[in-house]
C-alpha positions in Angstrom: -5.0 -46.8 -47.9 -5.0 -43.3 -45.5 -6.3 -42.8 -42.2 -9.0 -39.3 -42.1 -8.1 -37.9 -39.3 -5.0 -38.4 -36.7 -5.1 -36.2 -33.4 -2.2 -37.1 -30.8 -1.7 -34.9 -27.6 2.2 -34.8 -26.9 2.5 -33.7 -22.7 6.6 -33.0 -22.5 8.0 -32.2 -26.0 11.6 -30.7 -26.1 13.1 -28.4 -28.8 16.7 -28.2 -27.8 16.2 -26.3 -24.2 12.7 -25.1 -24.9 9.9 -27.7 -23.5 6.5 -27.5 -23.9 3.1 -30.0 -24.8 1.6 -30.2 -27.8 -1.2 -31.1 -30.2 -0.6 -32.8 -33.6 -3.6 -32.9 -36.2 -3.2 -34.8 -39.2 -5.9 -35.5 -42.3 -5.5 -38.3 -45.2 -2.5 -39.9 -43.3 -1.7 -42.5 -46.2 -0.1 -45.7 -44.6 2.2 -45.6 -47.1 5.3 -43.8 -45.3 6.3 -42.6 -48.9 3.3 -41.2 -49.9 2.4 -37.9 -48.4 0.0 -36.7 -45.7 -2.7 -33.9 -46.8 -2.5 -31.8 -43.7 -0.2 -31.7 -40.7 -0.5 -29.4 -38.2 1.0 -29.0 -34.7 0.3 -26.3 -32.3 3.1 -26.4 -29.4 2.9 -24.6 -26.2 4.9 -23.1 -24.0 4.4 -22.1 -20.7 6.0 -19.0 -19.0 8.6 -21.0 -16.9 9.8 -22.5 -20.0 10.2 -19.5 -22.1 13.0 -18.4 -19.8 15.4 -20.4 -21.6 14.5 -17.7 -24.7 16.5 -15.4 -22.8 19.5 -14.9 -24.4 17.8 -14.8 -27.5 15.2 -11.7 -26.2 17.4 -9.4 -25.4 21.4 -8.3 -25.2 20.7 -6.7 -21.8 21.0 -9.1 -17.9 17.3 -10.1 -17.3 15.8 -10.7 -14.1 12.5 -12.2 -15.5 10.8 -13.3 -18.4 6.9 -12.6 -18.0 4.0 -13.3 -20.6 1.5 -10.6 -21.0 -0.7 -11.3 -24.1 0.5 -10.7 -26.9 4.2 -9.6 -25.6 6.6 -11.6 -24.1 8.1 -9.3 -21.5 11.6 -9.4 -20.5 12.0 -7.7 -17.4 16.0 -6.0 -15.9 16.5 -3.8 -14.2 19.4 -0.7 -13.6 20.4 2.3 -11.4 20.9 5.7 -11.5 22.2 7.3 -8.4 21.9 4.1 -6.2 17.9 3.7 -7.6 16.9 0.5 -8.6 14.6 1.5 -12.0 12.5 -1.3 -13.2 12.5 -1.8 -17.1 10.6 -4.1 -19.2 10.7 -5.0 -23.0 7.5 -5.7 -24.5 8.3 -8.6 -27.4 5.9 -9.7 -29.9 6.9 -13.2 -31.3 6.2 -14.3 -34.8 7.3 -16.7 -37.5 9.7 -14.8 -40.3 11.6 -17.3 -42.9 11.5 -20.6 -40.9 12.5 -18.6 -37.7 11.0 -17.1 -34.5 11.2 -13.6 -34.6 10.8 -11.4 -31.6 9.8 -7.6 -32.3 10.2 -4.9 -29.5 6.7 -3.2 -29.5 6.4 -1.7 -25.8 8.9 -0.8 -22.9 7.9 -0.3 -19.2 9.7 1.8 -16.5 8.4 2.2 -13.7 5.2 0.8 -14.0 4.4 2.8 -17.1 4.3 1.6 -20.5 5.5 3.3 -23.7 5.1 1.8 -27.3 7.8 1.4 -29.3 7.2 4.0 -31.8 6.5 6.4 -29.0 10.3 5.8 -27.9 11.1 5.9 -31.5 10.2 9.4 -32.0 11.3 10.9 -28.5 14.5 13.1 -29.6 17.8 12.4 -28.3 16.2 8.5 -27.4 15.0 7.4 -31.2 18.5 6.5 -32.2 19.8 4.9 -29.3 16.8 3.0 -29.1 16.6 2.2 -32.9 19.7 0.0 -31.7 18.3 -1.3 -28.5 15.3 -1.7 -29.7 16.3 -4.3 -32.7 14.8 -7.2 -33.7 15.8 -10.5 -32.5 15.6 -14.1 -33.8 15.5 -17.3 -32.6 16.6 -20.2 -35.1 14.0 -23.3 -34.9 16.3 -24.9 -38.2 18.6 -26.9 -35.6 15.9 -28.7 -34.0 12.8 -29.4 -36.2 12.9 -31.7 -39.0 13.1 -29.7 -42.5 9.6 -30.9 -43.4 7.8 -28.4 -41.0 7.7 -25.2 -40.6 6.5 -22.6 -38.3 3.8 -20.5 -39.2 2.7 -18.0 -36.6 3.9 -17.6 -33.2 1.9 -15.6 -30.5 1.2 -15.0 -26.9 -2.3 -16.5 -25.0 -3.5 -18.0 -22.0 0.4 -17.1 -20.6 1.7 -19.4 -23.0 4.0 -19.2 -25.8 1.9 -21.0 -28.9 3.7 -21.7 -31.8 1.8 -23.4 -34.6 3.5 -25.5 -37.2 3.0 -27.1 -40.4 3.9 -30.1 -42.3 1.2 -29.8 -44.8 2.0 -32.5 -47.7 5.1 -33.8 -46.5 5.9 -37.4 -46.6 6.0 -39.1 -42.9 8.7 -41.7 -44.0 11.0 -39.0 -46.3 13.9 -37.6 -45.6 12.2 -34.0 -44.9 11.7 -35.5 -41.0 14.8 -37.2 -40.9 16.4 -34.0 -41.9 16.8 -30.6 -40.0 
């Protein structure tokens, strides 16, 4: 009445505009779709190129590019002072928080030098402004994922954004997979 192990590879899987690949690992999968699966783990990987669709969720400023530099997503921009362009990168560490994909500012890169967010917060005169600019941003995945699935972790690895998603204990034929 059950499949001991099921492994599936999905080469292209879209959640809205976010496109990546997925591997699914499930154990004790019942043949009766109303019974619950013991373990359902999904690893969703998004390439550096495809992470760009999250640009509006990463920063309030216009971005020139987005790069993945483990463990951070780096939102790159530039500003001009007296006609001189100064490149700035905002390093964000992804995580899963209350069902959302969260991006916490952890570093600032200015003209090739890197500073931790903590260093910037402690700088006299910049601390208050920095706290406003370096607020945690979030991307709500609820509109894309079935209710039975939960994002449990997010990280940057191998130049990819990797999301771990769990559906442990869900009934594959239940409303948890038909409801967002």
